C-alpha positions in Angstrom: 9.0 26.1 3.9 10.8 23.3 2.4 10.0 20.1 4.4 12.0 17.5 2.4 12.7 15.9 -1.5 11.3 13.2 -3.1 13.3 9.9 -2.8 11.9 7.0 -4.4 8.2 7.1 -6.0 6.7 3.2 -5.9 4.1 1.6 -7.4 2.2 -1.9 -6.9 0.6 -3.2 -10.0 -0.9 -6.2 -8.1 -2.5 -5.9 -4.6 -0.1 -7.0 -1.8 2.3 -8.1 -4.5 6.1 -6.4 -4.8 6.3 -3.3 -6.8 8.5 -1.1 -8.9 10.1 1.9 -8.3 9.9 5.0 -10.8 11.3 8.1 -11.9 8.1 10.0 -12.3 4.6 9.6 -12.6 1.4 11.7 -12.7 -0.7 12.0 -9.6 -4.3 12.1 -9.6 -7.6 11.4 -7.1 -7.0 7.8 -7.3 -3.3 8.1 -6.6 -0.2 6.9 -9.1 -2.0 5.3 -12.4 -1.2 1.8 -12.6 -1.0 1.5 -8.9 -2.6 -1.4 -7.5 -5.1 -2.0 -10.8 -5.1 -6.1 -10.2 -6.0 -8.2 -7.3 -6.2 -11.6 -6.5 -9.6 -12.7 -5.6 -10.7 -15.8 -3.4 -13.1 -17.7 -5.8 -14.5 -19.7 -2.5 -15.6 -16.7 -0.4 -16.0 -14.4 -3.7 -13.7 -11.7 -2.1 -10.6 -9.3 -2.8 -7.5 -10.9 -1.1 -4.2 -9.2 0.5 -1.4 -10.0 2.6 -2.6 -9.8 5.6 -4.6 -12.8 5.3 -2.8 -14.3 2.6 1.0 -13.1 3.5 2.4 -15.6 0.6 1.4 -12.8 -1.6 4.1 -11.1 -1.0 6.7 -13.4 -2.6 5.4 -12.1 -6.1 6.5 -9.2 -7.8 4.6 -7.1 -10.6 5.2 -4.6 -13.4 3.8 -2.9 -15.6 4.9 -3.9 -19.5 7.2 -1.3 -21.7 5.1 1.3 -23.2 1.8 0.4 -21.2 -0.7 3.2 -21.7 -1.5 4.0 -17.8 -5.0 5.7 -17.9 -5.7 7.2 -14.2 -9.2 5.8 -14.4 -9.6 2.6 -16.1 -11.5 -0.4 -15.5 -12.4 -4.0 -16.1 -10.9 -4.3 -19.9 -9.1 -1.2 -20.2 -6.6 -2.3 -17.1 -3.3 -3.0 -18.9 -1.7 -6.6 -18.4 1.1 -6.8 -15.6 4.0 -9.2 -15.5 4.0 -11.2 -12.2 7.5 -12.8 -11.7 7.2 -15.7 -9.2 9.7 -16.5 -6.1 11.3 -18.9 -8.9 12.0 -16.5 -11.7 9.3 -17.2 -13.9 7.1 -14.7 -15.9 3.5 -14.6 -15.6 0.6 -12.4 -17.7 -2.1 -11.3 -15.0 -4.2 -11.4 -17.8 -3.7 -15.0 -18.9 -6.4 -17.0 -17.1 -3.8 -20.2 -16.8 -1.9 -17.4 -14.2 -4.9 -17.6 -11.2 -4.7 -21.4 -11.5 -0.9 -21.4 -11.6 -0.7 -19.3 -8.5 -3.9 -20.8 -6.5 -1.5 -24.2 -6.7 1.2 -22.5 -5.3 -0.5 -21.2 -2.5 -3.0 -23.9 -1.8 -5.7 -21.6 -2.8 -8.5 -21.3 -5.4 -7.9 -17.6 -6.9 -8.3 -15.6 -9.4 -6.8 -12.4 -10.8 -9.1 -9.7 -11.8 -8.3 -6.1 -12.8 -9.9 -3.1 -10.8 -13.7 -3.2 -11.5 -15.9 0.0 -12.2 -16.8 1.5 -8.8 -20.7 0.9 -9.8 -20.3 -2.9 -9.8 -20.3 -2.8 -5.7 -20.6 -6.5 -5.5 -17.0 -6.9 -6.6 -15.7 -4.8 -3.5 -18.1 -6.1 -0.9 -17.0 -8.0 2.0 -18.2 -11.6 1.9 -18.3 -11.5 5.8 -17.2 -9.4 8.5 -13.6 -10.6 10.0 -13.7 -12.6 13.3 -12.0 -11.2 16.2 -9.2 -13.7 15.6 -9.1 -13.1 12.0 -8.5 -9.3 13.0 -5.9 -10.3 15.4 -3.9 -12.4 12.8 -4.3 -9.7 10.1 -2.8 -6.8 12.6 -0.3 -9.5 14.6 -1.7 -7.8 17.7 1.3 -8.2 20.2 0.6 -9.4 23.7 -1.4 -7.4 26.0 -1.9 -4.9 23.1 -5.5 -3.4 23.0 -7.2 -3.0 19.7 -5.4 -0.5 17.4 -7.0 3.2 17.2 -8.2 4.1 13.5 -10.5 7.1 14.8 -7.9 9.4 12.9 -9.2 8.4 9.6 -12.4 9.8 8.3 -15.8 8.5 10.0 -17.6 7.8 6.6 -14.3 5.9 5.2 -14.5 3.7 8.0 -18.3 2.9 7.5 -17.4 2.3 4.2 -14.5 -0.5 5.0 -16.9 -2.1 7.2 -18.8 -3.4 4.2 -16.1 -3.3 1.5 -12.9 -4.5 1.3 -11.6 -1.7 -0.5 -13.1 1.6 -1.4 -15.3 0.5 -4.6 -13.3 1.6 -8.0 -9.8 1.1 -6.3 -7.5 -1.4 -5.0 -5.9 0.3 -2.3 -7.0 -0.3 1.2 -8.0 3.0 2.5 -6.2 5.9 0.7 -4.7 6.4 -2.8 -1.1 6.9 -1.2 1.2 6.3 1.1 3.8 8.5 2.1 6.9 7.6 4.4 10.2 9.8 5.2 13.5 8.6 6.2 13.6 10.2 9.1 10.9 7.6 10.5 12.9 4.9 9.0 15.8 6.0 11.0 13.8 6.4 14.2 12.3 2.7 13.8 15.9 1.3 13.0 17.3 2.7 16.4 14.6 1.2 18.5 14.7 -2.3 17.0 17.2 -5.3 15.9 14.8 -6.3 13.2 15.2 -4.9 9.8 13.6 -1.7 8.9 13.6 -1.9 5.2 11.8 0.8 3.2 9.7 -2.5 1.3 8.3 -3.9 4.3 6.2 -0.3 4.4 5.1 -0.4 0.9 5.0 3.4 0.6 4.5 4.8 -2.7 6.5 8.1 -1.4 9.5 8.1 0.3 10.8 11.1 1.1 14.3 12.3 2.1 13.3 14.8 5.2 16.2 16.5 7.6 18.0 13.8 8.6 16.9 13.2 12.0 15.7 10.3 13.5 11.9 11.1 14.6 8.9 10.8 13.5 8.7 13.6 11.2 5.4 13.3 9.1 3.4 12.7 12.1 3.8 16.7 12.7 2.3 17.2 9.2 -0.7 15.8 9.7 -3.8 18.0 8.3 -0.8 20.0 6.7 -1.2 20.7 2.5 1.8 20.1 0.6 3.0 20.7 -3.1 5.2 18.1 -4.8 5.8 19.2 -8.3 2.5 19.9 -9.6 0.4 18.2 -7.5 -1.1 19.3 -4.1 -1.6 17.0 -1.4 -2.9 16.7 1.8 -2.0 14.8 4.7 -5.1 13.2 6.3 -3.6 10.7 8.7 -0.8 8.3 10.3 -0.9 5.0 9.0 -1.9 2.1 11.3 0.9 -0.5 10.4 -0.7 -4.4 10.1 1.2 -7.7 10.0 2.2 -7.4 6.4 5.2 -5.6 7.7 7.1 -8.5 9.4 6.3 -11.0 6.7 9.1 -12.1 4.3 9.4 -10.7 0.7 11.9 -12.8 -1.2 11.9 -10.4 -3.9 13.6 -7.7 -2.9 15.9 -10.1 -0.2 13.1 -9.2 3.3 13.1 -11.7 5.9 10.5 -12.4 7.9 11.0 -10.2 11.6 8.4 -11.2 14.0 9.7 -8.6 16.7 9.4 -5.7 14.1 6.0 -5.2 15.4 6.7 -5.1 18.8 8.9 -2.2 17.9 6.4 -0.6 15.8 4.0 -0.8 19.1 6.1 0.1 22.0 8.1 2.9 19.8 5.6 4.5 16.9 2.3 3.4 18.1 2.1 1.2 15.6 1.8 4.2 12.9 4.7 4.6 10.6 4.1 7.2 7.7 1.1 8.9 6.7 -1.9 8.9 4.4 -2.5 10.9 1.6 -5.4 12.8 -0.4 -4.6 14.3 -3.6 -6.2 17.8 -3.8 -4.6 18.6 -7.2 -3.7 16.8 -9.6 -0.2 17.0 -11.4 3.0 15.5 -12.3 5.9 14.6 -9.5 9.5 13.1 -9.9 12.4 11.9 -7.8 14.5 15.0 -6.7 11.3 17.3 -6.5 11.3 19.5 -3.1 7.9 19.0 -0.5 6.7 22.7 0.2 4.6 23.0 2.9 1.7 25.4 2.4 -0.2 27.9 4.1 -3.6 27.2 5.3 -6.3 28.5 2.9 
């Protein structure tokens, strides 16, 4: 059964910065090679930072240099350099120590840029402290009268891990290696909000042109196995949206839209898109069909 076709592939070389669209890629258990291979580190708290806490990171865009060799499991010195573009149009090297200083001065923070560390370096990924209720509320942009989001669809062992670490050790993605979103879901949200429902707000790796009906189509795929190109994926759970979705991203013309979160809560149960696990590595390309596989 054909579920749709792959419309866009995105990778984000620096965590919480804008990314780049590509035509094809290998998928591995770590997702897309070159995706989130750098991150900003708060040098005061010695903690990985994202745009939930530092929304200004979304003003920047990162991309890989032409000809970069993107290994699936590279760490530390083997992680390729990336180019960071500032809102003013300057281009900076992630590996240049001065880049962290320049970004810090712009953001009013003490920070450095760090390549992905080996999973054995647990301290690199450890949270400095558990977020306070106020910090959590701000990061999620909780709405008036809204209860705390329900993360119970995610695996319990993953939830336990993320109480101790900012990201899974060995990776800079928040929880899952891939995020998939359909054009159906974007159309559904656009039909229930006055805010701009641009795809860049939701930072998918895989944007799928599905049935063309304004519905939360991919929610019905949770638990299913899907083939795209040579890869086999498992749809793990719905993606709970945080406050990053309402922030401005000047690199792609996205403006701040505070009302969007209310629409997500009221019409999407705060979830848009799904979390993906790669069961079998393989290459994918824009235009590939998504095929629903029979249960094993």
